[in-house]
C-alpha positions as CSV (number, residue, x, y, z in Angstrom):
1,X,83.9,45.0,-31.2
2,X,80.7,43.6,-29.9
3,X,79.7,46.2,-27.3
4,X,77.9,44.9,-24.3
5,X,76.3,45.7,-21.0
6,X,75.0,43.2,-18.6
7,X,71.3,43.3,-19.6
8,X,69.1,40.3,-20.6
9,X,66.6,40.9,-23.3
10,X,63.9,38.1,-23.3
11,X,61.6,38.5,-26.5
12,X,60.1,35.7,-28.5
13,X,58.4,36.4,-31.7
14,X,58.2,40.0,-30.8
15,X,56.3,39.4,-27.5
16,X,57.9,40.0,-24.1
17,X,58.0,36.7,-22.2
18,X,58.1,36.3,-18.3
19,X,60.2,33.2,-18.3
20,X,63.8,32.8,-19.1
21,X,65.1,29.8,-20.8
22,X,68.1,28.0,-19.3
23,X,70.9,27.6,-21.7
24,X,71.4,23.8,-21.0
25,X,67.7,23.4,-22.5
26,X,68.5,25.5,-25.4
27,X,68.9,22.6,-28.2
28,X,66.6,23.7,-30.9
29,X,64.7,20.5,-30.8
30,X,64.0,21.1,-27.2
31,X,61.7,24.2,-26.9
32,X,58.7,22.6,-25.7
33,X,58.9,24.6,-22.5
34,X,58.0,27.8,-24.4
35,X,54.6,29.1,-24.1
36,X,54.5,29.7,-27.9
37,X,53.5,26.8,-30.3
38,X,56.4,24.7,-31.1
39,X,57.7,25.6,-34.6
40,X,60.9,26.0,-36.7
41,X,61.7,29.5,-35.7
42,X,65.0,29.6,-37.3
43,X,63.5,28.8,-40.8
44,X,61.3,31.7,-40.2
45,X,64.4,34.0,-39.9
46,X,64.6,34.1,-36.1
47,X,67.8,33.7,-34.1
48,X,68.5,32.3,-30.9
49,X,70.3,35.0,-29.0
50,X,72.2,34.8,-25.7
51,X,72.5,37.8,-23.6
52,X,74.1,36.4,-20.7
53,X,75.7,33.1,-19.6
54,X,72.5,31.5,-18.5
55,X,69.7,32.9,-20.8
56,X,68.6,33.2,-24.4
57,X,65.7,33.9,-26.4
58,X,64.6,33.7,-30.1
59,X,64.8,37.2,-31.8
60,X,63.9,38.7,-35.1
61,X,66.6,40.6,-37.1
62,X,64.9,44.0,-36.0
63,X,65.2,43.0,-32.3
64,X,68.9,41.9,-32.7
65,X,69.5,45.3,-34.4
66,X,68.0,46.8,-31.3
67,X,70.7,45.1,-29.2
68,X,73.4,46.7,-31.2
69,X,71.8,50.0,-30.8
70,X,71.6,49.7,-27.0
71,X,75.2,48.4,-26.9
72,X,74.0,45.0,-25.6
73,X,76.6,42.3,-26.0
74,X,75.2,38.8,-27.4
75,X,76.1,35.6,-28.8
76,X,74.0,34.0,-31.7
77,X,73.6,30.4,-30.4
78,X,71.1,29.3,-33.1
79,X,73.5,26.6,-34.6
80,X,74.4,25.4,-31.0
81,X,78.0,25.0,-32.2
82,X,79.5,24.9,-28.7
83,X,76.4,23.7,-26.8
84,X,76.5,20.4,-28.8
85,X,80.0,19.7,-27.4
86,X,79.0,20.1,-23.8
87,X,79.6,16.3,-23.1
88,X,83.1,16.5,-24.1
89,X,86.1,16.8,-21.7
90,X,87.3,20.4,-21.2
91,X,90.5,21.0,-23.0
92,X,93.8,20.7,-21.2
93,X,95.0,24.0,-19.5
94,X,98.4,25.2,-19.8
95,X,100.1,27.4,-17.0
96,X,101.4,30.7,-18.5
97,X,104.8,31.8,-17.7
98,X,105.2,33.4,-14.2
99,X,107.3,36.2,-15.8
100,X,108.6,37.8,-19.1
101,X,111.8,35.9,-19.9
102,X,112.6,36.7,-23.7
103,X,113.2,40.3,-24.0
104,X,116.4,39.5,-25.8
105,X,114.5,38.1,-28.6
106,X,111.2,40.3,-28.6
107,X,112.9,43.7,-28.3
108,X,114.7,43.7,-31.6
109,X,111.2,42.8,-33.3
110,X,109.8,45.8,-32.0
111,X,112.0,48.2,-34.1
112,X,110.7,46.7,-37.2
113,X,107.0,47.7,-36.6
114,X,106.1,50.1,-39.5
115,X,103.7,52.8,-38.9
116,X,103.6,53.7,-42.5
117,X,102.9,50.1,-43.4
118,X,100.0,49.9,-41.0
119,X,98.6,53.0,-42.3
120,X,98.7,52.0,-46.0
121,X,97.0,48.6,-45.1
122,X,94.2,50.1,-42.9
123,X,93.6,53.0,-45.2
124,X,92.7,50.5,-48.1
125,X,90.9,48.0,-45.7
126,X,88.5,50.7,-44.7
127,X,87.5,51.7,-48.0
128,X,85.1,48.9,-48.5
129,X,81.7,50.3,-48.0
130,X,81.0,47.9,-45.4
131,X,82.7,44.6,-44.3
132,X,79.4,43.2,-42.9
133,X,79.5,39.4,-43.1
134,X,76.3,39.0,-45.4
135,X,77.2,41.7,-47.9
136,X,79.3,41.5,-51.1
137,X,81.7,44.0,-50.1
138,X,82.1,41.9,-46.7
139,X,83.2,39.0,-49.0
140,X,85.4,41.0,-51.1
141,X,87.2,42.6,-48.2
142,X,88.1,39.1,-46.8
143,X,89.3,38.0,-50.2
144,X,91.7,41.1,-50.4
145,X,92.9,40.7,-46.8
146,X,93.8,37.1,-47.5
147,X,95.8,38.2,-50.5
148,X,97.8,40.5,-48.2
149,X,98.5,37.7,-45.7
150,X,99.4,35.2,-48.5
151,X,102.1,37.7,-49.8
152,X,104.0,37.6,-46.5
153,X,106.6,34.8,-46.5
154,X,109.1,33.6,-43.7
155,X,112.6,34.6,-44.3
156,X,113.6,31.3,-42.7
157,X,111.5,28.9,-44.7
158,X,113.9,26.1,-44.1
159,X,113.0,26.2,-40.4
160,X,109.5,27.7,-40.2
161,X,106.3,26.4,-42.1
162,X,103.3,28.6,-42.7
163,X,99.9,27.1,-43.3
164,X,97.3,29.6,-44.6
165,X,93.8,28.5,-44.7
166,X,90.3,29.7,-45.4
167,X,87.8,28.7,-42.8
168,X,84.4,28.5,-44.8
169,X,81.2,29.2,-43.3
170,X,77.5,29.2,-44.4
171,X,77.7,32.9,-45.5
172,X,80.0,34.6,-48.0
173,X,82.7,36.0,-45.8
174,X,85.2,33.2,-44.5
175,X,87.4,33.4,-41.4
176,X,91.4,33.2,-42.0
177,X,93.8,31.2,-40.2
178,X,97.6,31.5,-40.5
179,X,99.5,28.8,-38.6
180,X,103.5,29.2,-38.0
181,X,105.2,26.3,-36.8
182,X,108.8,24.8,-36.4
183,X,109.5,22.4,-39.2
184,X,111.8,20.5,-36.7
185,X,108.7,19.4,-34.9
186,X,107.2,17.1,-37.5
187,X,104.2,14.9,-36.6
188,X,103.0,16.9,-33.5
189,X,100.3,18.5,-35.5
190,X,97.3,19.6,-33.4
191,X,98.6,17.8,-30.2
192,X,101.0,20.6,-29.9
193,X,99.3,23.5,-27.7
194,X,99.2,26.5,-30.0
195,X,99.4,30.1,-29.2
196,X,96.3,32.0,-30.8
197,X,96.1,35.7,-31.5
198,X,92.8,37.0,-32.9
199,X,90.9,39.8,-34.5
200,X,87.6,40.2,-36.5
201,X,87.4,41.0,-40.1
202,X,83.8,42.4,-40.3
203,X,82.3,45.7,-39.6
204,X,78.7,46.8,-39.1
205,X,76.8,50.1,-39.4
206,X,74.6,50.0,-36.2
207,X,71.7,51.8,-38.1
208,X,71.9,49.9,-41.3
209,X,74.3,46.9,-41.4
210,X,73.5,45.9,-44.9
211,X,73.4,49.3,-46.7
212,X,75.0,51.7,-44.4
213,X,78.6,52.7,-44.8
214,X,80.8,51.1,-42.1
215,X,84.5,51.7,-42.7
216,X,85.3,50.0,-39.6
217,X,88.7,51.4,-39.2
218,X,88.8,50.9,-35.4
219,X,86.2,48.2,-35.0
220,X,87.8,46.1,-36.0
221,X,90.2,47.2,-38.7
222,X,92.6,48.3,-35.9
223,X,92.8,44.8,-34.5
224,X,93.3,43.4,-37.9
225,X,96.1,45.6,-38.7
226,X,97.6,45.1,-35.3
227,X,97.9,41.2,-35.6
228,X,98.7,41.5,-39.4
229,X,101.8,43.7,-38.6
230,X,102.9,41.3,-35.9
231,X,102.5,38.5,-38.3
232,X,104.6,40.4,-40.9
233,X,107.4,41.3,-38.4
234,X,107.5,37.7,-36.8
235,X,107.9,36.1,-40.3
236,X,110.4,38.7,-41.5
237,X,112.6,38.4,-38.4
238,X,113.8,34.6,-38.6
239,X,112.2,33.9,-35.5
240,X,111.6,30.0,-34.9
241,X,108.7,29.3,-32.6
242,X,108.6,26.4,-30.2
243,X,104.9,26.0,-29.8
244,X,103.0,26.9,-33.1
245,X,101.5,30.4,-33.4
246,X,98.3,31.0,-35.1
247,X,96.8,34.3,-36.2
248,X,93.1,34.3,-36.7
249,X,90.9,36.7,-38.3
250,X,87.2,36.0,-37.7
251,X,84.2,36.6,-39.8
252,X,80.8,37.7,-38.3
253,X,81.8,38.9,-34.9
254,X,79.3,41.8,-35.1
255,X,76.6,39.1,-35.6
256,X,77.0,37.5,-32.4
257,X,80.6,35.8,-32.5
258,X,79.5,33.5,-35.2
259,X,82.7,33.0,-36.9
260,X,84.6,32.6,-33.7
261,X,82.2,30.2,-32.2
262,X,82.6,27.6,-35.2
263,X,86.4,27.9,-35.2
264,X,86.6,27.3,-31.3
265,X,83.9,24.5,-31.7
266,X,85.9,22.7,-34.4
267,X,89.2,23.0,-32.4
268,X,87.4,21.5,-29.4
269,X,85.7,18.8,-31.4
270,X,89.1,17.8,-32.8
271,X,90.8,17.7,-29.4
272,X,93.2,20.6,-30.4
273,X,95.1,22.2,-27.6
274,X,95.5,25.9,-27.0
275,X,98.3,27.4,-24.8
276,X,96.4,30.6,-24.8
277,X,94.3,32.9,-26.9
278,X,94.6,36.6,-27.0
279,X,92.0,38.8,-28.9
280,X,92.9,42.2,-30.4
281,X,89.7,44.2,-31.0
282,X,89.8,48.0,-31.2
283,X,93.3,49.2,-30.6
284,X,93.5,52.5,-32.2
285,X,91.4,55.2,-30.5
286,X,92.9,57.6,-27.7
287,X,90.5,60.0,-26.2
288,X,91.4,63.7,-26.7
289,X,93.5,65.0,-23.9
290,X,94.3,61.5,-22.6
291,X,97.4,59.7,-22.4
292,X,97.3,56.3,-24.3
293,X,96.8,53.2,-22.3
294,X,96.7,49.5,-22.7
295,X,93.4,48.3,-21.0
296,X,93.2,44.7,-19.9
297,X,89.9,43.0,-19.7
298,X,89.3,41.2,-16.5
299,X,85.8,39.6,-17.1
300,X,85.1,36.6,-19.1
301,X,88.6,35.8,-19.4
302,X,91.1,33.4,-17.8
303,X,92.5,35.1,-14.8
304,X,96.2,33.5,-15.1
305,X,96.4,34.1,-18.6
306,X,95.2,37.7,-18.2
307,X,97.8,38.4,-15.4
308,X,100.4,37.1,-18.0
309,X,99.1,39.5,-20.6
310,X,99.2,42.3,-18.1
311,X,103.0,41.3,-17.5
312,X,103.7,41.5,-21.4
313,X,102.0,44.7,-21.8
314,X,103.9,46.2,-19.0
315,X,107.3,44.9,-20.4
316,X,106.6,45.8,-24.2
317,X,103.9,48.3,-24.7
318,X,105.7,51.5,-23.4
319,X,102.5,52.8,-21.9
320,X,100.5,52.6,-18.6
321,X,98.4,49.4,-18.2
322,X,95.2,49.5,-16.5
323,X,92.2,47.1,-16.0
324,X,88.7,47.3,-17.4
325,X,85.6,45.3,-18.0
326,X,83.6,44.9,-21.1
327,X,80.7,42.6,-20.2
328,X,79.1,39.4,-21.7
329,X,80.2,38.4,-25.2
330,X,82.1,41.7,-26.1
331,X,84.4,40.1,-28.5
332,X,85.6,36.8,-30.0
333,X,87.7,35.7,-26.9
334,X,84.3,34.9,-25.4
335,X,83.9,32.0,-27.9
336,X,87.2,30.4,-26.5
337,X,86.2,31.0,-23.0
338,X,83.0,29.2,-23.6
339,X,84.7,26.4,-25.3
340,X,86.9,25.8,-22.2
341,X,90.1,27.4,-23.4
342,X,92.3,30.1,-21.8
343,X,91.5,33.4,-23.4
344,X,92.4,37.0,-22.8
345,X,91.7,40.5,-24.2
346,X,93.4,43.9,-24.5
347,X,91.4,47.1,-25.3
348,X,92.4,50.6,-26.4
349,X,91.0,52.4,-23.4
350,X,89.0,51.9,-20.4
351,X,85.8,50.7,-21.8
352,X,83.8,53.5,-20.8
353,X,86.1,55.6,-22.8
354,X,86.0,53.5,-26.0
355,X,85.6,55.2,-29.5
356,X,82.3,57.1,-30.0
357,X,82.7,56.5,-33.7
358,X,82.4,52.7,-34.0
359,X,79.3,51.2,-35.9
360,X,79.0,54.5,-37.9
361,X,80.4,56.1,-41.0
362,X,82.8,58.0,-39.0
363,X,84.9,55.1,-37.9
364,X,87.8,56.2,-40.2
365,X,91.5,56.3,-40.0
366,X,91.2,59.9,-39.4
367,X,90.0,59.2,-35.9
368,X,92.8,56.6,-35.0
369,X,96.4,57.0,-33.7
370,X,98.7,54.5,-35.4
371,X,101.1,54.9,-32.7
372,X,98.6,53.5,-30.5
373,X,98.1,50.5,-32.7
374,X,101.8,50.1,-32.5
375,X,101.6,49.7,-28.7
376,X,99.3,46.8,-29.3
377,X,101.4,45.2,-32.1
378,X,104.3,45.2,-29.5
379,X,102.1,43.5,-26.9
380,X,101.1,40.9,-29.6
381,X,104.6,40.1,-30.5
382,X,105.6,39.9,-26.8
383,X,102.6,37.6,-26.2
384,X,103.4,35.3,-29.2
385,X,107.0,34.9,-28.6
386,X,106.9,34.6,-24.8
387,X,104.1,32.0,-24.9
388,X,105.4,30.1,-27.7
389,X,108.9,29.7,-26.0
390,X,107.3,29.0,-22.6
391,X,108.0,25.6,-21.0
392,X,104.9,23.5,-21.4
393,X,103.3,23.1,-17.9
394,X,99.9,21.5,-17.8
395,X,97.5,22.7,-15.0
């Protein structure tokens, strides 16, 4: 989880600046309006950091670490992945279903969710010292995760095709995409609007991301577990999707949504269509003395898709559904929103009650409730099936 509050920090080369920099002027070659001499700040280790929809600033690594410590959400826009695509037409929008319509298909799937299986997976996934995207163990963790995903095969391979791929980045930790599609719809390829369900692979110790221990059991091992279990149950059920369903595990969310920005940018540049994107980031913590809930994030998301997610959670989660807000760039759904796609986000608690253990060495499975993770797995399965089988209706 990339924690956030709505605060803009404007620092350039360690000196506070009075002027803000409009995002539409943030191409790296267009920084003449800065009061500092024009130079290649990126080559010197500075990163262009956006802390709101409209403003960004060049920051050192220490200044970025300060944002994490203050729980300020940010996007690292140094590479201008999405900004370069601003002149492209917005992606097509697809109306989500007005109601939940496939309980007869979804409900039997829910009985196959395995808490022992999820516990075993996450107990191991959180043993890596850290999954920070620029560390050796961060690279090892994604290789191990890839192997676990690859071991899951559909029981109806004559009707369902699975394409598992590594989405490589300039750093050692790749992102993972698993696409499940109906083999009876050949030739549609990227023209078919896909259902996307995402989580992020990496973890970060807020005090020392490179060397500090960061089990990341909740952030975002719980989301990774949620969508992996949904993927396992779906492929083991014999379900045949109409629209393709893609499961995404993103690298480098903690560094400013780097991995998801690059994935979303590639999809947009290729003209690929998305029926809706649902992010699962932190799904395992329940505050002591509180009843479990599913919190639906209402800011920086698509309102229609979010209303649909609310209906899905109400139909399948078996717990109370409430609304919350998480601020700017709080997780990878923000990359898809910025790219012009419809995205939505569900969270473990009201945002003010989130786990106090994240970004520390105490973010371990002992502080999680796997029954709560199961609630979100139910929602992920409902979202996948309902939106995959929905009648296509372009907005």
